[in-house]
Every structure is written in structure tokens, then in C-alpha cells.
N, CA, C and O atoms as a GROMACS GRO file, in nm:
protein
  216
    1MET      N    1  -4.768   3.683  -3.245
    1MET     CA    2  -4.696   3.810  -3.238
    1MET      C    3  -4.561   3.789  -3.168
    1MET      O    4  -4.512   3.677  -3.160
    2ILE      N    5  -4.504   3.893  -3.119
    2ILE     CA    6  -4.372   3.890  -3.056
    2ILE      C    7  -4.382   3.838  -2.913
    2ILE      O    8  -4.472   3.878  -2.838
    3ASP      N    9  -4.292   3.751  -2.876
    3ASP     CA   10  -4.284   3.698  -2.741
    3ASP      C   11  -4.253   3.811  -2.643
    3ASP      O   12  -4.168   3.896  -2.672
    4LYS      N   13  -4.320   3.813  -2.528
    4LYS     CA   14  -4.300   3.920  -2.428
    4LYS      C   15  -4.155   3.929  -2.381
    4LYS      O   16  -4.103   4.039  -2.362
    5GLU      N   17  -4.091   3.816  -2.362
    5GLU     CA   18  -3.951   3.817  -2.316
    5GLU      C   19  -3.860   3.880  -2.421
    5GLU      O   20  -3.766   3.952  -2.387
    6LEU      N   21  -3.885   3.852  -2.548
    6LEU     CA   22  -3.806   3.913  -2.654
    6LEU      C   23  -3.832   4.063  -2.660
    6LEU      O   24  -3.738   4.141  -2.675
    7LEU      N   25  -3.956   4.103  -2.648
    7LEU     CA   26  -3.991   4.245  -2.653
    7LEU      C   27  -3.924   4.323  -2.540
    7LEU      O   28  -3.889   4.440  -2.558
    8GLU      N   29  -3.907   4.260  -2.425
    8GLU     CA   30  -3.844   4.327  -2.311
    8GLU      C   31  -3.697   4.358  -2.335
    8GLU      O   32  -3.644   4.453  -2.278
    9ILE      N   33  -3.630   4.279  -2.419
    9ILE     CA   34  -3.486   4.303  -2.440
    9ILE      C   35  -3.456   4.380  -2.569
    9ILE      O   36  -3.345   4.428  -2.588
   10LEU      N   37  -3.556   4.391  -2.659
   10LEU     CA   38  -3.534   4.465  -2.783
   10LEU      C   39  -3.532   4.615  -2.757
   10LEU      O   40  -3.616   4.668  -2.684
   11VAL      N   41  -3.435   4.682  -2.817
   11VAL     CA   42  -3.428   4.828  -2.811
   11VAL      C   43  -3.400   4.880  -2.952
   11VAL      O   44  -3.358   4.806  -3.040
   12CYS      N   45  -3.424   5.008  -2.971
   12CYS     CA   46  -3.395   5.072  -3.099
   12CYS      C   47  -3.244   5.067  -3.123
   12CYS      O   48  -3.167   5.106  -3.035
   13PRO      N   49  -3.200   5.020  -3.239
   13PRO     CA   50  -3.056   5.014  -3.266
   13PRO      C   51  -2.991   5.151  -3.280
   13PRO      O   52  -2.868   5.162  -3.275
   14VAL      N   53  -3.069   5.256  -3.298
   14VAL     CA   54  -3.014   5.390  -3.314
   14VAL      C   55  -2.998   5.460  -3.179
   14VAL      O   56  -2.888   5.505  -3.145
   15CYS      N   57  -3.107   5.469  -3.102
   15CYS     CA   58  -3.102   5.547  -2.978
   15CYS      C   59  -3.106   5.462  -2.852
   15CYS      O   60  -3.095   5.515  -2.741
   16LYS      N   61  -3.121   5.331  -2.866
   16LYS     CA   62  -3.117   5.234  -2.755
   16LYS      C   63  -3.234   5.249  -2.657
   16LYS      O   64  -3.221   5.211  -2.541
   17LYS      N   65  -3.347   5.303  -2.703
   17LYS     CA   66  -3.467   5.318  -2.620
   17LYS      C   67  -3.560   5.199  -2.644
   17LYS      O   68  -3.552   5.136  -2.749
   18PRO      N   69  -3.648   5.167  -2.547
   18PRO     CA   70  -3.741   5.054  -2.563
   18PRO      C   71  -3.837   5.076  -2.680
   18PRO      O   72  -3.865   5.189  -2.720
   19LEU      N   73  -3.887   4.966  -2.732
   19LEU     CA   74  -3.980   4.968  -2.845
   19LEU      C   75  -4.119   4.927  -2.799
   19LEU      O   76  -4.134   4.853  -2.701
   20ILE      N   77  -4.220   4.976  -2.869
   20ILE     CA   78  -4.358   4.938  -2.841
   20ILE      C   79  -4.417   4.875  -2.967
   20ILE      O   80  -4.378   4.909  -3.079
   21VAL      N   81  -4.511   4.783  -2.948
   21VAL     CA   82  -4.577   4.718  -3.061
   21VAL      C   83  -4.681   4.814  -3.116
   21VAL      O   84  -4.763   4.869  -3.042
   22LYS      N   85  -4.676   4.834  -3.248
   22LYS     CA   86  -4.773   4.920  -3.316
   22LYS      C   87  -4.820   4.845  -3.440
   22LYS      O   88  -4.756   4.852  -3.545
   23GLY      N   89  -4.931   4.774  -3.427
   23GLY     CA   90  -4.981   4.694  -3.539
   23GLY      C   91  -4.886   4.582  -3.573
   23GLY      O   92  -4.856   4.497  -3.488
   24GLU      N   93  -4.838   4.580  -3.695
   24GLU     CA   94  -4.743   4.478  -3.742
   24GLU      C   95  -4.601   4.533  -3.744
   24GLU      O   96  -4.523   4.499  -3.834
   25SER      N   97  -4.567   4.616  -3.647
   25SER     CA   98  -4.433   4.676  -3.642
   25SER      C   99  -4.397   4.711  -3.498
   25SER      O  100  -4.479   4.700  -3.407
   26LEU      N  101  -4.273   4.752  -3.481
   26LEU     CA  102  -4.223   4.799  -3.351
   26LEU      C  103  -4.182   4.945  -3.367
   26LEU      O  104  -4.110   4.980  -3.461
   27LYS      N  105  -4.226   5.028  -3.275
   27LYS     CA  106  -4.198   5.172  -3.286
   27LYS      C  107  -4.115   5.218  -3.167
   27LYS      O  108  -4.137   5.178  -3.053
   28CYS      N  109  -4.017   5.304  -3.197
   28CYS     CA  110  -3.937   5.367  -3.093
   28CYS      C  111  -4.005   5.498  -3.054
   28CYS      O  112  -4.033   5.581  -3.140
   29GLY      N  113  -4.031   5.516  -2.927
   29GLY     CA  114  -4.094   5.637  -2.879
   29GLY      C  115  -4.003   5.758  -2.881
   29GLY      O  116  -4.050   5.872  -2.883
   30GLN      N  117  -3.874   5.736  -2.882
   30GLN     CA  118  -3.776   5.846  -2.879
   30GLN      C  119  -3.751   5.902  -3.019
   30GLN      O  120  -3.778   6.020  -3.043
   31CYS      N  121  -3.702   5.821  -3.111
   31CYS     CA  122  -3.665   5.872  -3.244
   31CYS      C  123  -3.773   5.847  -3.349
   31CYS      O  124  -3.758   5.888  -3.464
   32ARG      N  125  -3.883   5.780  -3.311
   32ARG     CA  126  -4.001   5.755  -3.394
   32ARG      C  127  -3.975   5.664  -3.514
   32ARG      O  128  -4.054   5.663  -3.609
   33ARG      N  129  -3.867   5.588  -3.510
   33ARG     CA  130  -3.843   5.490  -3.617
   33ARG      C  131  -3.938   5.372  -3.598
   33ARG      O  132  -3.967   5.331  -3.485
   34VAL      N  133  -3.985   5.318  -3.707
   34VAL     CA  134  -4.078   5.206  -3.705
   34VAL      C  135  -4.013   5.090  -3.779
   34VAL      O  136  -3.980   5.100  -3.897
   35TYR      N  137  -3.994   4.979  -3.708
   35TYR     CA  138  -3.929   4.860  -3.762
   35TYR      C  139  -4.035   4.756  -3.794
   35TYR      O  140  -4.118   4.724  -3.709
   36PRO      N  141  -4.034   4.701  -3.916
   36PRO     CA  142  -4.136   4.604  -3.955
   36PRO      C  143  -4.117   4.469  -3.886
   36PRO      O  144  -4.007   4.433  -3.844
   37ILE      N  145  -4.226   4.397  -3.876
   37ILE     CA  146  -4.224   4.258  -3.828
   37ILE      C  147  -4.267   4.172  -3.947
   37ILE      O  148  -4.379   4.185  -3.996
   38LYS      N  149  -4.177   4.084  -3.991
   38LYS     CA  150  -4.207   3.996  -4.105
   38LYS      C  151  -4.201   3.851  -4.059
   38LYS      O  152  -4.099   3.806  -4.006
   39ASP      N  153  -4.310   3.778  -4.078
   39ASP     CA  154  -4.321   3.638  -4.036
   39ASP      C  155  -4.289   3.622  -3.888
   39ASP      O  156  -4.218   3.529  -3.848
   40ASN      N  157  -4.341   3.713  -3.806
   40ASN     CA  158  -4.321   3.716  -3.660
   40ASN      C  159  -4.177   3.738  -3.618
   40ASN      O  160  -4.139   3.705  -3.506
   41ILE      N  161  -4.095   3.794  -3.707
   41ILE     CA  162  -3.956   3.825  -3.677
   41ILE      C  163  -3.934   3.975  -3.696
   41ILE      O  164  -3.955   4.026  -3.805
   42PRO      N  165  -3.892   4.045  -3.590
   42PRO     CA  166  -3.867   4.189  -3.606
   42PRO      C  167  -3.743   4.214  -3.692
   42PRO      O  168  -3.638   4.153  -3.670
   43VAL      N  169  -3.756   4.303  -3.787
   43VAL     CA  170  -3.645   4.341  -3.874
   43VAL      C  171  -3.586   4.469  -3.817
   43VAL      O  172  -3.638   4.578  -3.838
   44MET      N  173  -3.475   4.454  -3.744
   44MET     CA  174  -3.417   4.565  -3.670
   44MET      C  175  -3.306   4.636  -3.747
   44MET      O  176  -3.209   4.682  -3.688
   45LEU      N  177  -3.319   4.643  -3.878
   45LEU     CA  178  -3.222   4.710  -3.962
   45LEU      C  179  -3.266   4.855  -3.984
   45LEU      O  180  -3.381   4.880  -4.020
   46VAL      N  181  -3.175   4.948  -3.963
   46VAL     CA  182  -3.209   5.090  -3.978
   46VAL      C  183  -3.253   5.119  -4.122
   46VAL      O  184  -3.340   5.202  -4.144
   47ASP      N  185  -3.193   5.051  -4.219
   47ASP     CA  186  -3.230   5.073  -4.359
   47ASP      C  187  -3.372   5.027  -4.391
   47ASP      O  188  -3.432   5.075  -4.486
   48GLU      N  189  -3.426   4.935  -4.311
   48GLU     CA  190  -3.562   4.884  -4.331
   48GLU      C  191  -3.665   4.966  -4.254
   48GLU      O  192  -3.785   4.950  -4.277
   49ALA      N  193  -3.621   5.053  -4.165
   49ALA     CA  194  -3.712   5.130  -4.081
   49ALA      C  195  -3.769   5.250  -4.155
   49ALA      O  196  -3.707   5.304  -4.247
   50THR      N  197  -3.888   5.289  -4.113
   50THR     CA  198  -3.948   5.412  -4.160
   50THR      C  199  -3.960   5.507  -4.042
   50THR      O  200  -3.941   5.465  -3.927
   51THR      N  201  -3.989   5.632  -4.067
   51THR     CA  202  -4.006   5.729  -3.959
   51THR      C  203  -4.151   5.771  -3.952
   51THR      O  204  -4.210   5.813  -4.051
   52ASP      N  205  -4.209   5.758  -3.833
   52ASP     CA  206  -4.349   5.796  -3.809
   52ASP      C  207  -4.351   5.944  -3.767
   52ASP      O  208  -4.289   5.979  -3.667
   53PRO      N  209  -4.420   6.029  -3.840
   53PRO     CA  210  -4.421   6.172  -3.807
   53PRO      C  211  -4.494   6.206  -3.677
   53PRO      O  212  -4.478   6.316  -3.625
   54THR      N  213  -4.573   6.113  -3.623
   54THR     CA  214  -4.646   6.143  -3.498
   54THR      C  215  -4.586   6.074  -3.380
   54THR      O  216  -4.636   6.089  -3.268
   0.00000   0.00000   0.00000
């Protein structure tokens, strides 16, 4: 999965809030965008993100 040191510095590219691991993705608690993780690499592109309604 994602290295802890990398996770500590990653933030949402839209609202700049910290991300949490949610299954095979990273979720922003503020704007609820969900960024996929492909081959253990987070894809931090807004166009690739989905929005979690919860």
C-alpha cells in the first residue's frame, strides 16, 4: 500500500486537506473527492477523482 511518509505529505489538490486511505483509494474528508491508487501509485488528478456522497 502507500508508504506512511508519503501519506503524511499528500493533500487534496483541490482543497489542500489531508487524505485518508479508503480501500484502494485516497479520500478527502473535506470535499469528499476520492483519488484512485493504481499499482501502488496515487493518481492525484482531479479529472480521475470521483465524489463520494457520504
